[in-house]
C-alpha positions in Angstrom: 133.6 78.7 125.2 131.6 78.8 128.4 132.0 75.2 130.1 128.9 73.0 130.7 129.2 72.4 134.4 125.0 69.9 134.3 127.1 66.9 132.4 125.8 63.5 134.3 128.3 61.0 136.0 130.6 57.6 135.7 132.3 55.7 137.5 134.9 54.0 136.0 138.9 55.1 135.9 142.1 52.5 135.4 145.6 52.1 136.6 148.8 51.0 135.5 151.5 49.8 136.6 155.1 51.0 135.2 158.8 49.3 135.7 160.6 53.0 136.0 162.4 54.0 139.2 159.2 53.4 140.9 155.6 51.6 140.1 153.3 54.0 140.0 149.6 53.5 140.6 147.6 55.0 137.4 144.3 55.7 137.6 142.4 58.8 136.4 139.4 60.1 134.8 138.4 60.5 131.2 138.0 64.3 130.4 136.7 65.9 127.3 138.9 68.5 125.0 139.8 71.6 126.7 139.7 75.0 124.9 139.5 78.3 125.5 137.7 80.9 127.0 135.8 84.4 125.8 138.0 85.6 128.7 140.4 87.2 127.1 144.2 85.6 125.8 144.0 82.9 129.1 143.3 79.3 128.7 139.4 78.7 129.8 137.5 75.8 131.6 137.1 72.4 130.8 134.2 70.6 131.9 133.7 66.7 132.0 131.1 64.6 132.1 131.5 62.1 134.0 132.9 61.3 137.5 136.4 59.2 138.6 137.8 60.0 141.7 134.6 59.5 144.3 131.7 61.9 144.4 132.6 63.9 141.9 130.8 63.8 138.3 132.0 66.8 136.9 135.7 68.0 135.7 137.6 71.3 135.2 140.4 72.2 133.7 141.8 75.8 133.9 145.4 76.9 132.8 146.5 80.9 134.3 149.7 82.3 133.7 151.3 80.8 136.7 149.4 77.4 137.5 146.7 74.5 136.2 144.0 73.6 137.7 142.4 70.9 137.8 139.0 71.1 139.5 136.5 68.1 140.4 133.4 68.5 141.4 129.6 67.0 142.4 126.3 69.2 140.8 125.6 72.3 142.8 122.9 71.7 144.9 121.3 75.2 147.3 121.4 74.4 150.6 123.6 71.4 150.9 127.1 71.4 151.3 129.8 70.0 148.1 133.2 69.3 148.8 135.7 70.2 145.8 138.9 68.9 144.6 141.5 71.3 143.4 144.3 70.1 141.9 146.8 73.4 141.7 150.4 72.5 139.8 152.5 75.6 139.7 153.9 75.6 135.2 157.1 76.8 136.1 157.8 73.3 137.3 154.8 71.1 136.9 154.9 70.5 140.6 152.4 70.6 143.0 151.2 73.9 145.1 151.9 72.9 148.4 150.7 75.8 150.3 148.1 78.6 150.2 144.6 79.9 150.6 142.0 79.1 148.1 138.6 81.0 147.6 136.0 79.8 145.8 133.8 82.9 144.5 130.2 82.7 143.1 128.7 85.8 142.2 126.3 87.6 138.9 122.6 86.2 138.5 121.6 89.1 140.2 122.3 87.2 144.2 124.8 88.5 146.4 128.4 87.9 145.9 129.8 84.1 148.4 133.0 82.9 149.1 133.8 79.7 150.4 137.6 79.5 151.6 140.2 77.1 152.6 143.5 78.4 154.1 146.0 75.3 152.5 145.6 72.1 150.9 143.7 68.3 152.2 147.5 67.3 151.2 150.1 68.7 148.7 148.6 70.3 145.6 145.1 68.5 146.1 142.7 71.6 148.0 139.7 70.4 149.2 137.0 73.5 150.0 133.4 72.8 151.1 130.7 75.3 149.0 126.8 75.8 150.3 125.8 77.8 147.7 122.5 79.7 148.8 121.0 80.4 145.7 119.8 78.3 142.9 120.7 79.6 139.3 123.0 80.4 137.0 126.3 82.6 138.5 129.5 82.9 137.9 132.8 80.8 139.7 136.1 81.4 140.2 138.7 80.2 142.2 141.3 82.6 143.8 145.0 81.2 145.2 146.8 83.0 147.2 150.2 82.4 147.1 154.3 82.4 147.2 153.9 83.5 143.4 151.1 85.8 143.8 147.7 86.0 144.1 146.0 83.8 141.2 142.7 83.5 139.9 141.1 81.4 137.7 137.8 82.5 136.7 135.6 79.0 135.5 132.9 80.9 133.8 129.1 80.1 134.3 127.7 76.8 137.0 124.7 76.4 137.3 123.1 76.0 141.1 120.1 73.4 141.1 117.0 73.2 143.1 117.0 70.8 144.7 118.6 67.2 144.2 115.9 66.2 142.3 116.2 68.5 139.4 120.0 67.6 140.0 119.8 63.9 139.1 117.0 64.9 136.3 120.0 66.6 134.3 122.7 63.2 134.4 123.2 60.5 132.5 125.7 57.8 131.9 128.8 59.1 130.0 131.9 56.6 128.6 135.4 57.2 129.5 137.6 58.3 126.7 140.9 59.0 126.6 144.5 57.8 128.5 144.3 58.2 132.3 147.7 59.8 134.0 146.5 61.2 137.2 147.8 63.9 139.2 149.6 62.6 141.9 151.6 60.6 138.7 152.6 63.5 137.5 153.2 65.3 140.0 156.3 62.5 141.1 157.7 62.7 137.5 159.5 64.9 135.4 156.7 65.8 133.4 155.6 68.7 131.8 153.1 70.3 128.9 153.5 73.1 126.6 151.1 74.9 124.3 151.3 74.2 120.7 151.4 77.5 118.9 151.7 78.4 115.3 154.6 80.1 114.0 157.5 79.8 111.1 160.3 76.7 111.4 163.2 77.2 109.7 164.4 74.5 107.9 167.2 72.1 108.5 169.9 69.7 108.1 170.8 67.3 110.6 174.6 67.0 111.1 177.5 66.2 113.7 179.4 67.9 115.4 182.4 69.3 117.7 182.6 71.9 120.0 186.8 73.1 119.7 188.7 76.2 120.7 189.0 79.3 118.3 192.2 78.9 116.5 193.9 81.4 117.9 192.7 80.9 121.2 193.5 77.7 121.9 197.4 76.0 123.4 198.6 72.6 123.7 201.6 72.5 125.5 204.2 68.9 125.5 207.3 67.5 126.5 209.9 68.4 124.5 211.5 65.2 125.5 211.6 62.4 127.3 212.0 63.6 130.7 209.6 64.7 134.3 207.2 66.7 135.1 207.6 69.0 138.5 205.6 71.7 139.8 207.1 75.3 139.5 205.5 77.3 143.1 202.0 75.2 143.0 201.4 73.0 140.3 197.9 73.6 137.5 194.8 72.5 137.8 191.2 72.3 135.6 189.9 76.2 135.2 192.2 77.6 136.1 193.2 81.4 134.4 197.1 82.0 133.6 198.3 84.4 131.9 200.7 84.6 129.1 204.2 84.1 130.1 203.3 82.3 133.1 205.1 79.6 134.5 202.7 76.8 135.0 205.7 74.0 135.8 209.3 72.6 135.4 210.1 70.2 133.4 213.6 67.7 133.7 214.3 65.8 130.6 215.9 62.3 130.9 219.6 62.1 130.9 221.0 59.4 128.4 223.6 56.6 129.6 224.7 56.7 133.3 224.5 60.9 133.7 222.5 62.1 136.5 223.0 65.7 137.6 226.2 65.3 139.9 228.3 64.5 136.3 226.7 67.8 134.7 227.7 69.5 137.3 230.7 67.9 137.7 230.9 68.2 133.9 230.1 72.4 134.5 233.2 73.0 136.9 235.1 71.1 134.7 234.1 73.4 131.9 234.5 76.5 134.3 238.5 75.6 135.1 239.0 75.2 132.1 237.8 78.3 130.4 239.7 80.3 133.1 242.8 78.5 132.4 242.6 79.3 128.8 242.0 82.8 129.8 245.1 82.8 131.9 246.8 81.5 128.9 245.4 84.0 126.6 246.2 86.8 129.1 250.4 85.5 129.4 250.4 85.4 125.1 249.1 88.8 125.0 252.0 89.9 127.5 254.7 87.7 126.5 253.9 89.2 122.2 253.6 92.5 124.1 257.9 92.2 124.9 258.0 90.4 120.8 258.8 87.3 122.7 256.6 85.1 120.8 254.9 84.9 117.3 251.5 86.1 116.5 250.5 82.8 115.7 250.9 81.9 119.4 248.7 84.9 120.8 246.1 83.9 118.4 245.6 80.1 119.3 245.6 81.2 122.6 242.5 83.5 122.0 241.1 81.1 120.1 241.6 78.4 122.9 239.4 80.3 125.6 236.5 81.1 122.9 236.4 77.2 122.7 236.3 77.0 126.6 233.7 80.0 127.1 231.3 78.2 124.7 231.6 74.5 126.4 231.5 76.7 129.4 228.2 78.1 128.7 226.6 74.7 127.4 228.0 72.8 130.7 226.2 74.7 132.9 223.2 75.2 131.0 222.6 71.4 130.6 223.0 71.7 134.2 220.3 73.9 135.1 218.2 72.6 132.7 217.9 69.2 135.2 219.2 70.0 138.1 217.0 69.9 141.5 213.6 71.7 141.7 214.8 73.8 138.4 214.4 72.7 134.5 212.9 73.9 131.7 210.6 76.0 132.4 206.8 74.7 130.9 205.2 79.1 130.5 201.8 79.9 129.1 202.1 81.2 125.4 198.2 82.7 125.7 196.0 84.5 128.4 193.3 81.7 129.0 191.9 78.3 131.3 193.4 75.1 131.8 191.1 73.2 130.0 192.8 70.1 130.8 196.0 68.8 132.6 197.2 65.5 131.6 200.2 64.2 133.1 200.6 64.6 137.0 203.8 66.2 138.9 206.6 63.5 139.4 205.1 61.7 136.1 207.4 60.4 133.3 206.5 61.7 129.8 207.4 60.7 126.8 208.7 63.6 124.2 205.6 64.8 122.6 203.5 63.8 125.0 200.9 66.0 126.0 200.8 67.9 129.8 198.9 71.0 129.6 195.9 72.3 127.4 195.1 75.5 127.9 191.7 77.4 125.8 190.4 81.0 126.0 186.9 81.0 126.9 185.2 83.7 124.9 184.7 82.2 121.9 184.6 78.6 120.6 183.9 76.7 117.3 181.2 74.4 116.2 182.6 71.5 113.6 179.5 70.5 112.1 180.0 67.1 109.3 177.4 66.6 106.9 176.6 64.2 105.2 177.4 64.0 101.5 173.9 63.1 101.0 172.6 66.5 102.3 175.3 69.2 100.6 172.7 69.8 97.6 170.0 71.1 100.0 172.7 73.5 102.3 172.6 76.2 100.4 174.1 79.3 102.7 173.8 78.0 106.4 172.3 81.1 108.9 172.8 79.5 112.1 172.6 76.3 113.9 171.1 74.7 116.6 172.4 72.1 118.9 172.4 70.0 122.0 175.4 68.0 124.1 174.9 65.2 126.5 174.6 65.4 129.3 173.4 69.4 129.3 169.2 70.0 129.1 169.0 72.6 126.3 169.4 73.3 123.3 172.7 76.3 122.2 171.5 78.5 119.4 174.3 80.4 116.9 171.9 83.1 115.2 174.4 84.6 112.1 174.6 87.9 113.2 173.9 87.8 116.8 175.9 85.6 118.7 177.9 84.1 116.3 179.3 84.0 112.2 179.5 81.2 109.2 182.8 80.6 109.2 183.5 78.3 106.4 181.7 75.8 104.5 183.9 72.8 103.1 184.2 72.4 99.8 185.8 68.8 99.9 183.6 65.5 100.5 185.8 63.7 103.3 187.1 60.1 102.0 186.8 58.3 104.9 183.7 59.5 106.7 181.2 61.2 103.8 181.0 64.1 105.1 181.6 68.6 104.6 182.4 70.1 107.4 180.4 73.5 108.0 182.1 75.8 110.6 180.5 77.8 112.8 181.8 80.7 114.9 180.2 81.3 118.3 180.2 83.7 121.5 180.6 80.8 124.1 177.5 80.6 126.2 177.1 80.7 130.2 177.4 77.3 130.7 180.5 75.4 130.4 181.3 73.7 127.3 183.8 70.9 127.2 186.4 71.2 124.1 186.1 68.5 122.2 182.7 67.3 123.2 179.9 66.1 120.3 177.2 67.8 119.8 173.9 66.8 117.5 173.2 69.9 114.9 170.5 71.2 113.3 172.0 73.3 110.3 169.9 76.3 109.5 169.7 76.0 105.7 167.5 79.4 105.4 164.4 78.3 104.2 161.6 78.3 106.4 157.7 76.0 106.8 154.6 78.1 108.9 153.2 75.3 110.9 152.1 74.3 114.4 155.1 74.4 116.6 156.2 72.1 119.7 158.6 71.3 122.4 161.0 68.9 119.4 161.1 66.5 123.1 157.8 66.3 122.9 157.6 64.1 119.5 158.3 59.8 120.6 158.9 57.5 117.6 156.7 54.1 118.1 157.8 51.8 115.5 158.4 54.5 112.8 156.2 56.8 113.4 156.4 59.7 115.2 153.6 60.3 117.7 152.2 62.8 120.7 150.8 62.9 123.8 147.7 65.5 123.6 146.0 66.6 126.5 142.8 66.6 126.9 141.6 67.2 129.9 143.9 67.5 133.9 144.3 64.1 134.4 143.9 62.2 130.3 145.7 62.3 127.5 145.3 61.4 123.6 147.3 59.8 121.0 147.9 61.5 118.0 149.9 59.9 114.9 151.8 62.9 113.8 153.3 64.5 110.9 155.9 66.6 111.0 158.4 69.1 109.2 161.3 70.8 109.9 163.4 71.1 113.4 164.0 74.5 114.7 166.4 74.7 118.0 163.6 73.1 120.8 160.7 72.8 118.9 160.2 71.0 115.5 157.2 71.4 112.8 153.6 69.9 113.0 152.5 69.4 109.5 149.2 67.6 110.8 148.3 66.1 114.0 148.2 68.7 116.5 146.7 71.8 116.2 147.3 75.2 117.8 145.8 75.2 120.9 146.5 72.2 122.3 148.9 71.1 124.8 151.1 68.8 124.6 153.0 66.6 127.0 157.0 67.4 126.2 158.1 65.8 129.2 156.9 62.3 130.4 155.1 61.1 127.3 157.2 57.3 127.7 155.5 56.9 130.8 152.3 57.8 129.6 153.0 55.5 125.9 153.8 52.6 129.0 150.3 52.8 130.8 148.5 52.4 127.5 149.2 49.0 127.8 149.2 48.0 131.4 145.7 50.2 132.0 143.0 48.3 134.1 140.1 49.4 135.8 140.6 50.7 139.3 138.4 53.3 141.4 140.2 56.6 142.1 139.3 58.6 145.5 141.0 61.3 147.2 
């Protein structure tokens, strides 16, 4: 659809004060809904019929694959200079384009091509080229941006160049503001983004809570064998350190009973050593006497027995001394290859018997144990995957059976305390490090699917029990749509009613637009 640039003007807008980290001064201009054009798959321009920014009677919102253009300009009259206000936003992060060269091109209409250039934005995000068309009639208008992102073209379609101001005024008429105003300057200051709704298939899912766990064969806990003191071996292990199976991680000095200390243990070992030497000499003497038939065989047998007892007592005394002595003690070794996931005690700390000292995990594969409420068990079917989010991570992790994970088991018994059934998935550890034991919000794909309009799940707001989406009707105007939602498929959610494919919804920042509806008041808006 070609945009109409001959509509009339009005000068009403709004301002909103929002109690957030910084007070945002809200004001904007109403716009008519955006539409697709006839220039291919890219979004087309949208023209608006009334002004908000000073001197602007027409507004256009247009998307390329890299930038959003919100253009304001007065009626174009042959031979008269017109100042444009071209707001350019990077779609990668929805921040203002802060540098670049912008060219306005007028072509077609059986007249020579005209170009009007501005080498930099007047303020961050806003270019102000001055356009003085020389030929009246219908022409094609395009804005060409040369920036770090490369050469970007916004083909806006037909525009009318009036022969004189009287002709331009004759085409103008009154118009009312529409939509919720939220200016580009405000959008650039907050965490803001929009998303184009698309047709697609959403997999049916069941909500659950879950826990990220280490693979059973890829986790090891090292605990204190008794009460005692933890000491470093060479260097004390740290979180994130890679270790090999059998590697000595620390030394453990057991607590000794009563008044026993290291010196006492060493003395006991020395006494045992002397006793063993005496028993050995006595055995040798008895062997010599028995050979000379000077003693009975029974005395030789007794001497040999005393020697064996002394040898056993010596081994025990020396082992006790080694286990608790100096920087030695019991060597705590890594039972598996992996990463140190947690260190629960500091070197030199006294710990109780059975206390957790070190947690080692293999990072390659993890388990997600989801707990499904018993009321939803009947809808589980044969789960084909899951999507989950974790607090502190701005993304959704997806497990696809046969791709990056698999279903391990579906529990057959309802837990008596939680009234839930466990569903366990194994998955390849993502490129980011997920903490073992972290709680996850899970959606388990139960096998069914539904065709619908798909938008980011974060775009849907709960307002007094109603699901609401804010739809962008123009560069600086929005509309509140009550929607009916369907299945949630990872980061996307199905919209069964209230949003059409091709409309752009606010995926980030919609809460501030919601607040603006209760605070808005009339104001002017000029650059």
